[in-house]
C-alpha positions as protocol buffer text, in pm:
chain_id: "A"
residue {
  index: 1
  type: MET
  ca { x: 22832 y: 10056 z: 4990 }
}
residue {
  index: 2
  type: GLU
  ca { x: 22582 y: 9839 z: 4799 }
}
residue {
  index: 3
  type: GLN
  ca { x: 22630 y: 9775 z: 4427 }
}
residue {
  index: 4
  type: GLU
  ca { x: 22303 y: 9956 z: 4348 }
}
residue {
  index: 5
  type: GLU
  ca { x: 22448 y: 10267 z: 4510 }
}
residue {
  index: 6
  type: ILE
  ca { x: 22776 y: 10242 z: 4317 }
}
residue {
  index: 7
  type: TRP
  ca { x: 22620 y: 10195 z: 3974 }
}
residue {
  index: 8
  type: ASP
  ca { x: 22380 y: 10485 z: 4009 }
}
residue {
  index: 9
  type: THR
  ca { x: 22256 y: 10736 z: 3750 }
}
residue {
  index: 10
  type: ASP
  ca { x: 22578 y: 10935 z: 3759 }
}
residue {
  index: 11
  type: ALA
  ca { x: 22795 y: 10626 z: 3705 }
}
residue {
  index: 12
  type: ALA
  ca { x: 22570 y: 10506 z: 3424 }
}
residue {
  index: 13
  type: GLN
  ca { x: 22594 y: 10840 z: 3245 }
}
residue {
  index: 14
  type: ARG
  ca { x: 22975 y: 10831 z: 3259 }
}
residue {
  index: 15
  type: TYR
  ca { x: 23006 y: 10464 z: 3168 }
}
residue {
  index: 16
  type: ASP
  ca { x: 22975 y: 10483 z: 2790 }
}
residue {
  index: 17
  type: THR
  ca { x: 23281 y: 10623 z: 2610 }
}
residue {
  index: 18
  type: PRO
  ca { x: 23209 y: 10549 z: 2243 }
}
residue {
  index: 19
  type: GLY
  ca { x: 23521 y: 10476 z: 2042 }
}
residue {
  index: 20
  type: THR
  ca { x: 23763 y: 10501 z: 2336 }
}
residue {
  index: 21
  type: GLY
  ca { x: 23865 y: 10302 z: 2644 }
}
residue {
  index: 22
  type: MET
  ca { x: 23680 y: 9973 z: 2670 }
}
residue {
  index: 23
  type: PHE
  ca { x: 23459 y: 10087 z: 2381 }
}
residue {
  index: 24
  type: ALA
  ca { x: 23759 y: 10123 z: 2146 }
}
residue {
  index: 25
  type: PRO
  ca { x: 23726 y: 9902 z: 1835 }
}
residue {
  index: 26
  type: GLU
  ca { x: 24052 y: 9723 z: 1913 }
}
residue {
  index: 27
  type: VAL
  ca { x: 23910 y: 9628 z: 2256 }
}
residue {
  index: 28
  type: LEU
  ca { x: 23548 y: 9558 z: 2172 }
}
residue {
  index: 29
  type: GLY
  ca { x: 23598 y: 9396 z: 1832 }
}
residue {
  index: 30
  type: PRO
  ca { x: 23796 y: 9089 z: 1948 }
}
residue {
  index: 31
  type: THR
  ca { x: 23560 y: 9048 z: 2245 }
}
residue {
  index: 32
  type: VAL
  ca { x: 23253 y: 9026 z: 2023 }
}
residue {
  index: 33
  type: ASP
  ca { x: 23432 y: 8806 z: 1768 }
}
residue {
  index: 34
  type: ARG
  ca { x: 23532 y: 8551 z: 2030 }
}
residue {
  index: 35
  type: LEU
  ca { x: 23194 y: 8545 z: 2204 }
}
residue {
  index: 36
  type: ALA
  ca { x: 23011 y: 8500 z: 1874 }
}
residue {
  index: 37
  type: GLU
  ca { x: 23238 y: 8205 z: 1800 }
}
residue {
  index: 38
  type: LEU
  ca { x: 23182 y: 8049 z: 2144 }
}
residue {
  index: 39
  type: ALA
  ca { x: 22803 y: 8089 z: 2120 }
}
residue {
  index: 40
  type: GLY
  ca { x: 22820 y: 7837 z: 1834 }
}
residue {
  index: 41
  type: GLY
  ca { x: 22494 y: 7946 z: 1677 }
}
residue {
  index: 42
  type: GLY
  ca { x: 22303 y: 7932 z: 2006 }
}
residue {
  index: 43
  type: ALA
  ca { x: 22173 y: 8193 z: 2248 }
}
residue {
  index: 44
  type: ALA
  ca { x: 22389 y: 8387 z: 2494 }
}
residue {
  index: 45
  type: LEU
  ca { x: 22321 y: 8520 z: 2842 }
}
residue {
  index: 46
  type: GLU
  ca { x: 22525 y: 8812 z: 2977 }
}
residue {
  index: 47
  type: PHE
  ca { x: 22559 y: 8851 z: 3351 }
}
residue {
  index: 48
  type: ALA
  ca { x: 22577 y: 9222 z: 3449 }
}
residue {
  index: 49
  type: ILE
  ca { x: 22486 y: 9336 z: 3100 }
}
residue {
  index: 50
  type: GLY
  ca { x: 22523 y: 9704 z: 3197 }
}
residue {
  index: 51
  type: THR
  ca { x: 22464 y: 9955 z: 2919 }
}
residue {
  index: 52
  type: GLY
  ca { x: 22503 y: 9691 z: 2648 }
}
residue {
  index: 53
  type: ARG
  ca { x: 22865 y: 9756 z: 2556 }
}
residue {
  index: 54
  type: VAL
  ca { x: 22909 y: 9395 z: 2444 }
}
residue {
  index: 55
  type: ALA
  ca { x: 22549 y: 9275 z: 2411 }
}
residue {
  index: 56
  type: VAL
  ca { x: 22442 y: 9530 z: 2148 }
}
residue {
  index: 57
  type: PRO
  ca { x: 22715 y: 9451 z: 1893 }
}
residue {
  index: 58
  type: LEU
  ca { x: 22689 y: 9079 z: 1973 }
}
residue {
  index: 59
  type: ALA
  ca { x: 22315 y: 9086 z: 1902 }
}
residue {
  index: 60
  type: GLY
  ca { x: 22400 y: 9277 z: 1585 }
}
residue {
  index: 61
  type: ARG
  ca { x: 22604 y: 8974 z: 1479 }
}
residue {
  index: 62
  type: GLY
  ca { x: 22292 y: 8759 z: 1494 }
}
residue {
  index: 63
  type: VAL
  ca { x: 22347 y: 8605 z: 1838 }
}
residue {
  index: 64
  type: PRO
  ca { x: 22028 y: 8611 z: 2050 }
}
residue {
  index: 65
  type: VAL
  ca { x: 22132 y: 8785 z: 2373 }
}
residue {
  index: 66
  type: THR
  ca { x: 21950 y: 8803 z: 2707 }
}
residue {
  index: 67
  type: GLY
  ca { x: 22086 y: 8990 z: 3008 }
}
residue {
  index: 68
  type: ILE
  ca { x: 22075 y: 9005 z: 3387 }
}
residue {
  index: 69
  type: GLU
  ca { x: 22141 y: 9346 z: 3542 }
}
residue {
  index: 70
  type: LEU
  ca { x: 22113 y: 9481 z: 3897 }
}
residue {
  index: 71
  type: SER
  ca { x: 22139 y: 9854 z: 3818 }
}
residue {
  index: 72
  type: ARG
  ca { x: 21828 y: 10016 z: 3676 }
}
residue {
  index: 73
  type: PRO
  ca { x: 22018 y: 10331 z: 3562 }
}
residue {
  index: 74
  type: MET
  ca { x: 22256 y: 10108 z: 3362 }
}
residue {
  index: 75
  type: LEU
  ca { x: 21957 y: 9928 z: 3214 }
}
residue {
  index: 76
  type: ASP
  ca { x: 21798 y: 10261 z: 3120 }
}
residue {
  index: 77
  type: ARG
  ca { x: 22111 y: 10342 z: 2917 }
}
residue {
  index: 78
  type: LEU
  ca { x: 22083 y: 10005 z: 2743 }
}
residue {
  index: 79
  type: ARG
  ca { x: 21720 y: 10071 z: 2658 }
}
residue {
  index: 80
  type: ALA
  ca { x: 21825 y: 10380 z: 2462 }
}
residue {
  index: 81
  type: LYS
  ca { x: 22014 y: 10140 z: 2231 }
}
residue {
  index: 82
  type: ALA
  ca { x: 21796 y: 9828 z: 2220 }
}
residue {
  index: 83
  type: ASP
  ca { x: 21440 y: 9751 z: 2326 }
}
residue {
  index: 84
  type: GLU
  ca { x: 21317 y: 9460 z: 2537 }
}
residue {
  index: 85
  type: ALA
  ca { x: 21223 y: 9255 z: 2231 }
}
residue {
  index: 86
  type: THR
  ca { x: 21574 y: 9284 z: 2091 }
}
residue {
  index: 87
  type: ILE
  ca { x: 21765 y: 9223 z: 2416 }
}
residue {
  index: 88
  type: PRO
  ca { x: 21547 y: 9098 z: 2704 }
}
residue {
  index: 89
  type: VAL
  ca { x: 21686 y: 9180 z: 3050 }
}
residue {
  index: 90
  type: ILE
  ca { x: 21598 y: 9040 z: 3392 }
}
residue {
  index: 91
  type: VAL
  ca { x: 21655 y: 9284 z: 3678 }
}
residue {
  index: 92
  type: GLY
  ca { x: 21844 y: 9112 z: 3956 }
}
residue {
  index: 93
  type: ASP
  ca { x: 22170 y: 8986 z: 4102 }
}
residue {
  index: 94
  type: MET
  ca { x: 22389 y: 8780 z: 3868 }
}
residue {
  index: 95
  type: ALA
  ca { x: 22451 y: 8525 z: 4145 }
}
residue {
  index: 96
  type: THR
  ca { x: 22084 y: 8443 z: 4197 }
}
residue {
  index: 97
  type: ALA
  ca { x: 21855 y: 8585 z: 3924 }
}
residue {
  index: 98
  type: THR
  ca { x: 21733 y: 8346 z: 3657 }
}
residue {
  index: 99
  type: ALA
  ca { x: 21649 y: 8406 z: 3292 }
}
residue {
  index: 100
  type: PRO
  ca { x: 21402 y: 8191 z: 3098 }
}
residue {
  index: 101
  type: GLY
  ca { x: 21536 y: 7933 z: 2856 }
}
residue {
  index: 102
  type: THR
  ca { x: 21861 y: 7743 z: 2806 }
}
residue {
  index: 103
  type: TYR
  ca { x: 22177 y: 7891 z: 2659 }
}
residue {
  index: 104
  type: THR
  ca { x: 22493 y: 7771 z: 2488 }
}
residue {
  index: 105
  type: LEU
  ca { x: 22694 y: 8059 z: 2635 }
}
residue {
  index: 106
  type: VAL
  ca { x: 22695 y: 8262 z: 2956 }
}
residue {
  index: 107
  type: TYR
  ca { x: 22955 y: 8538 z: 2977 }
}
residue {
  index: 108
  type: LEU
  ca { x: 23078 y: 8784 z: 3237 }
}
residue {
  index: 109
  type: VAL
  ca { x: 23328 y: 9043 z: 3115 }
}
residue {
  index: 110
  type: TYR
  ca { x: 23555 y: 9323 z: 3234 }
}
residue {
  index: 111
  type: ASN
  ca { x: 23630 y: 9198 z: 3587 }
}
residue {
  index: 112
  type: THR
  ca { x: 23266 y: 9209 z: 3693 }
}
residue {
  index: 113
  type: ILE
  ca { x: 23263 y: 8883 z: 3890 }
}
residue {
  index: 114
  type: SER
  ca { x: 23486 y: 9066 z: 4139 }
}
residue {
  index: 115
  type: ASN
  ca { x: 23193 y: 9298 z: 4219 }
}
residue {
  index: 116
  type: LEU
  ca { x: 23063 y: 9008 z: 4428 }
}
residue {
  index: 117
  type: LEU
  ca { x: 23243 y: 9067 z: 4756 }
}
residue {
  index: 118
  type: THR
  ca { x: 23243 y: 8720 z: 4912 }
}
residue {
  index: 119
  type: GLN
  ca { x: 23375 y: 8386 z: 4796 }
}
residue {
  index: 120
  type: ALA
  ca { x: 23033 y: 8231 z: 4856 }
}
residue {
  index: 121
  type: GLU
  ca { x: 22863 y: 8480 z: 4622 }
}
residue {
  index: 122
  type: GLN
  ca { x: 23124 y: 8419 z: 4355 }
}
residue {
  index: 123
  type: VAL
  ca { x: 23072 y: 8042 z: 4378 }
}
residue {
  index: 124
  type: GLU
  ca { x: 22695 y: 8098 z: 4350 }
}
residue {
  index: 125
  type: CYS
  ca { x: 22759 y: 8299 z: 4034 }
}
residue {
  index: 126
  type: PHE
  ca { x: 22924 y: 7994 z: 3879 }
}
residue {
  index: 127
  type: ARG
  ca { x: 22635 y: 7776 z: 3990 }
}
residue {
  index: 128
  type: ASN
  ca { x: 22388 y: 8023 z: 3843 }
}
residue {
  index: 129
  type: ALA
  ca { x: 22572 y: 8012 z: 3511 }
}
residue {
  index: 130
  type: ALA
  ca { x: 22557 y: 7631 z: 3517 }
}
residue {
  index: 131
  type: ARG
  ca { x: 22180 y: 7641 z: 3577 }
}
residue {
  index: 132
  type: HIS
  ca { x: 22134 y: 7834 z: 3254 }
}
residue {
  index: 133
  type: LEU
  ca { x: 22350 y: 7613 z: 3033 }
}
residue {
  index: 134
  type: GLY
  ca { x: 22272 y: 7294 z: 2847 }
}
residue {
  index: 135
  type: PRO
  ca { x: 22522 y: 7007 z: 2811 }
}
residue {
  index: 136
  type: GLY
  ca { x: 22842 y: 7134 z: 2653 }
}
residue {
  index: 137
  type: GLY
  ca { x: 22754 y: 7495 z: 2736 }
}
residue {
  index: 138
  type: ARG
  ca { x: 23028 y: 7745 z: 2817 }
}
residue {
  index: 139
  type: PHE
  ca { x: 23082 y: 8012 z: 3082 }
}
residue {
  index: 140
  type: VAL
  ca { x: 23336 y: 8282 z: 2988 }
}
residue {
  index: 141
  type: ILE
  ca { x: 23497 y: 8513 z: 3243 }
}
residue {
  index: 142
  type: GLU
  ca { x: 23728 y: 8808 z: 3177 }
}
residue {
  index: 143
  type: LEU
  ca { x: 23924 y: 8899 z: 3490 }
}
residue {
  index: 144
  type: TRP
  ca { x: 24236 y: 9080 z: 3599 }
}
residue {
  index: 145
  type: VAL
  ca { x: 24524 y: 8912 z: 3782 }
}
residue {
  index: 146
  type: PRO
  ca { x: 24581 y: 9061 z: 4130 }
}
residue {
  index: 147
  type: GLU
  ca { x: 24897 y: 9272 z: 4128 }
}
residue {
  index: 148
  type: LEU
  ca { x: 25016 y: 9187 z: 4478 }
}
residue {
  index: 149
  type: ARG
  ca { x: 25374 y: 9141 z: 4359 }
}
residue {
  index: 150
  type: LYS
  ca { x: 25386 y: 9518 z: 4316 }
}
residue {
  index: 151
  type: LEU
  ca { x: 25320 y: 9575 z: 4686 }
}
residue {
  index: 152
  type: PRO
  ca { x: 25637 y: 9628 z: 4894 }
}
residue {
  index: 153
  type: PRO
  ca { x: 25613 y: 9529 z: 5262 }
}
residue {
  index: 154
  type: GLY
  ca { x: 25391 y: 9774 z: 5448 }
}
residue {
  index: 155
  type: GLN
  ca { x: 25241 y: 9930 z: 5132 }
}
residue {
  index: 156
  type: THR
  ca { x: 24873 y: 9882 z: 5053 }
}
residue {
  index: 157
  type: ALA
  ca { x: 24826 y: 10071 z: 4724 }
}
residue {
  index: 158
  type: THR
  ca { x: 24935 y: 10043 z: 4361 }
}
residue {
  index: 159
  type: VAL
  ca { x: 24892 y: 10279 z: 4068 }
}
residue {
  index: 160
  type: TRP
  ca { x: 24773 y: 10059 z: 3784 }
}
residue {
  index: 161
  type: HIS
  ca { x: 24721 y: 10331 z: 3522 }
}
residue {
  index: 162
  type: ALA
  ca { x: 24821 y: 10692 z: 3475 }
}
residue {
  index: 163
  type: GLU
  ca { x: 24768 y: 10924 z: 3181 }
}
residue {
  index: 164
  type: SER
  ca { x: 24685 y: 11288 z: 3118 }
}
residue {
  index: 165
  type: GLY
  ca { x: 24369 y: 11366 z: 3314 }
}
residue {
  index: 166
  type: TYR
  ca { x: 24337 y: 11026 z: 3480 }
}
residue {
  index: 167
  type: ILE
  ca { x: 24496 y: 10811 z: 3752 }
}
residue {
  index: 168
  type: GLY
  ca { x: 24380 y: 10462 z: 3850 }
}
residue {
  index: 169
  type: LEU
  ca { x: 24477 y: 10352 z: 4202 }
}
residue {
  index: 170
  type: ASP
  ca { x: 24400 y: 10027 z: 4385 }
}
residue {
  index: 171
  type: THR
  ca { x: 24413 y: 9982 z: 4764 }
}
residue {
  index: 172
  type: TYR
  ca { x: 24442 y: 9624 z: 4891 }
}
residue {
  index: 173
  type: ASP
  ca { x: 24313 y: 9450 z: 5201 }
}
residue {
  index: 174
  type: VAL
  ca { x: 24503 y: 9121 z: 5173 }
}
residue {
  index: 175
  type: LEU
  ca { x: 24341 y: 8976 z: 5486 }
}
residue {
  index: 176
  type: ARG
  ca { x: 23993 y: 8983 z: 5331 }
}
residue {
  index: 177
  type: GLN
  ca { x: 24115 y: 8954 z: 4969 }
}
residue {
  index: 178
  type: HIS
  ca { x: 23949 y: 9287 z: 4891 }
}
residue {
  index: 179
  type: VAL
  ca { x: 24059 y: 9576 z: 4674 }
}
residue {
  index: 180
  type: VAL
  ca { x: 23905 y: 9919 z: 4619 }
}
residue {
  index: 181
  type: SER
  ca { x: 23961 y: 10078 z: 4279 }
}
residue {
  index: 182
  type: HIS
  ca { x: 23992 y: 10457 z: 4287 }
}
residue {
  index: 183
  type: HIS
  ca { x: 23945 y: 10639 z: 3956 }
}
residue {
  index: 184
  type: PHE
  ca { x: 24063 y: 11003 z: 3962 }
}
residue {
  index: 185
  type: SER
  ca { x: 23967 y: 11224 z: 3669 }
}
residue {
  index: 186
  type: PHE
  ca { x: 24091 y: 11582 z: 3654 }
}
residue {
  index: 187
  type: ASP
  ca { x: 24163 y: 11879 z: 3428 }
}
residue {
  index: 188
  type: ASP
  ca { x: 24358 y: 12205 z: 3458 }
}
residue {
  index: 189
  type: THR
  ca { x: 24146 y: 12328 z: 3748 }
}
residue {
  index: 190
  type: LYS
  ca { x: 24205 y: 12243 z: 4114 }
}
residue {
  index: 191
  type: ARG
  ca { x: 23911 y: 12005 z: 4117 }
}
residue {
  index: 192
  type: ALA
  ca { x: 23919 y: 11628 z: 4061 }
}
residue {
  index: 193
  type: ARG
  ca { x: 23640 y: 11373 z: 4026 }
}
residue {
  index: 194
  type: LEU
  ca { x: 23660 y: 11043 z: 4216 }
}
residue {
  index: 195
  type: PHE
  ca { x: 23476 y: 10719 z: 4145 }
}
residue {
  index: 196
  type: ARG
  ca { x: 23540 y: 10420 z: 4373 }
}
residue {
  index: 197
  type: SER
  ca { x: 23432 y: 10058 z: 4349 }
}
residue {
  index: 198
  type: PRO
  ca { x: 23502 y: 9766 z: 4588 }
}
residue {
  index: 199
  type: HIS
  ca { x: 23602 y: 9422 z: 4460 }
}
residue {
  index: 200
  type: ARG
  ca { x: 23704 y: 9079 z: 4583 }
}
residue {
  index: 201
  type: TYR
  ca { x: 24005 y: 8969 z: 4383 }
}
residue {
  index: 202
  type: ILE
  ca { x: 24039 y: 8608 z: 4268 }
}
residue {
  index: 203
  type: TRP
  ca { x: 24350 y: 8415 z: 4167 }
}
residue {
  index: 204
  type: PRO
  ca { x: 24310 y: 8201 z: 3852 }
}
residue {
  index: 205
  type: ALA
  ca { x: 24357 y: 7880 z: 4055 }
}
residue {
  index: 206
  type: GLU
  ca { x: 24078 y: 7981 z: 4294 }
}
residue {
  index: 207
  type: LEU
  ca { x: 23854 y: 8063 z: 3998 }
}
residue {
  index: 208
  type: ASP
  ca { x: 23917 y: 7714 z: 3858 }
}
residue {
  index: 209
  type: LEU
  ca { x: 23813 y: 7556 z: 4188 }
}
residue {
  index: 210
  type: MET
  ca { x: 23492 y: 7761 z: 4190 }
}
residue {
  index: 211
  type: ALA
  ca { x: 23423 y: 7627 z: 3842 }
}
residue {
  index: 212
  type: GLN
  ca { x: 23475 y: 7269 z: 3957 }
}
residue {
  index: 213
  type: LEU
  ca { x: 23230 y: 7315 z: 4242 }
}
residue {
  index: 214
  type: ALA
  ca { x: 22967 y: 7418 z: 3987 }
}
residue {
  index: 215
  type: GLY
  ca { x: 23035 y: 7128 z: 3751 }
}
residue {
  index: 216
  type: PHE
  ca { x: 23259 y: 7305 z: 3498 }
}
residue {
  index: 217
  type: ALA
  ca { x: 23598 y: 7212 z: 3357 }
}
residue {
  index: 218
  type: LEU
  ca { x: 23850 y: 7466 z: 3229 }
}
residue {
  index: 219
  type: GLU
  ca { x: 23855 y: 7451 z: 2850 }
}
residue {
  index: 220
  type: SER
  ca { x: 24099 y: 7734 z: 2773 }
}
residue {
  index: 221
  type: ARG
  ca { x: 24270 y: 8037 z: 2922 }
}
residue {
  index: 222
  type: HIS
  ca { x: 24430 y: 8321 z: 2727 }
}
residue {
  index: 223
  type: ALA
  ca { x: 24576 y: 8658 z: 2819 }
}
residue {
  index: 224
  type: ASP
  ca { x: 24317 y: 8847 z: 2611 }
}
residue {
  index: 225
  type: TRP
  ca { x: 24032 y: 8808 z: 2365 }
}
residue {
  index: 226
  type: THR
  ca { x: 24266 y: 8769 z: 2067 }
}
residue {
  index: 227
  type: GLY
  ca { x: 24401 y: 8441 z: 2207 }
}
residue {
  index: 228
  type: ALA
  ca { x: 24742 y: 8561 z: 2330 }
}
residue {
  index: 229
  type: GLU
  ca { x: 24923 y: 8310 z: 2550 }
}
residue {
  index: 230
  type: PHE
  ca { x: 24856 y: 8341 z: 2923 }
}
residue {
  index: 231
  type: ILE
  ca { x: 25190 y: 8365 z: 3105 }
}
residue {
  index: 232
  type: ALA
  ca { x: 25318 y: 8452 z: 3452 }
}
residue {
  index: 233
  type: GLU
  ca { x: 25338 y: 8821 z: 3361 }
}
residue {
  index: 234
  type: SER
  ca { x: 24987 y: 8846 z: 3213 }
}
residue {
  index: 235
  type: ARG
  ca { x: 24779 y: 9117 z: 3379 }
}
residue {
  index: 236
  type: SER
  ca { x: 24443 y: 8964 z: 3287 }
}
residue {
  index: 237
  type: HIS
  ca { x: 24288 y: 8652 z: 3143 }
}
residue {
  index: 238
  type: VAL
  ca { x: 23990 y: 8526 z: 2947 }
}
residue {
  index: 239
  type: SER
  ca { x: 23892 y: 8187 z: 3089 }
}
residue {
  index: 240
  type: VAL
  ca { x: 23646 y: 7953 z: 2917 }
}
residue {
  index: 241
  type: TYR
  ca { x: 23475 y: 7689 z: 3132 }
}
residue {
  index: 242
  type: ARG
  ca { x: 23255 y: 7417 z: 2991 }
}
residue {
  index: 243
  type: ILE
  ca { x: 22982 y: 7187 z: 3117 }
}
residue {
  index: 244
  type: PRO
  ca { x: 23058 y: 6827 z: 3008 }
}
residue {
  index: 245
  type: PRO
  ca { x: 22865 y: 6747 z: 2689 }
}
residue {
  index: 246
  type: SER
  ca { x: 22733 y: 6424 z: 2842 }
}
residue {
  index: 247
  type: ARG
  ca { x: 22582 y: 6587 z: 3154 }
}
């Protein structure tokens, strides 16, 4: 299934959950704080800007934000919050589309680089970020750590979240380094709603090599946006890569 088919009108309508989930203040606040700091007074470019979950509050902090977005339904949701003059958006693939100008920060949040399903596309995403950055510019990626240690021999699925009315299940194809996330939502009836999305998972060391191929060096890695230490048991990371200032 193509990404345009996954992030359709129905998915866009269900994406925004104001005040809860990834829109909760304790999740979104530290994200915006850190990105505003890393922008350093310059302009930011968001790959896969979506409905503007991060871009709208970041622009509200005075950071000029431009976006690249493949899904027109997601972009339509963003346009209900901010017009083109406030947050310009180029429609296209984050691995190849270009935005006008030069930026101090490019960022890609909430595991979205894994939506690119081949290693080659993911490397091109890094190279595309580098094309948009001036010397000393930064590329920030938020990404989960593959949970393969939870897979006993012969098992291909893990439950990564369960709560009342929701179960999150991942199925792994370790040969191709692919995972499909299954999101089950249900109530007291016999019916359940399923949303699925395919991903290519990336180990932190592989991500660092992709960065090197594009001319970046790893500047920092933390377990979350608040700066918690990244350790062996961390389930996700925020990695900051930088173009050498003397490029």
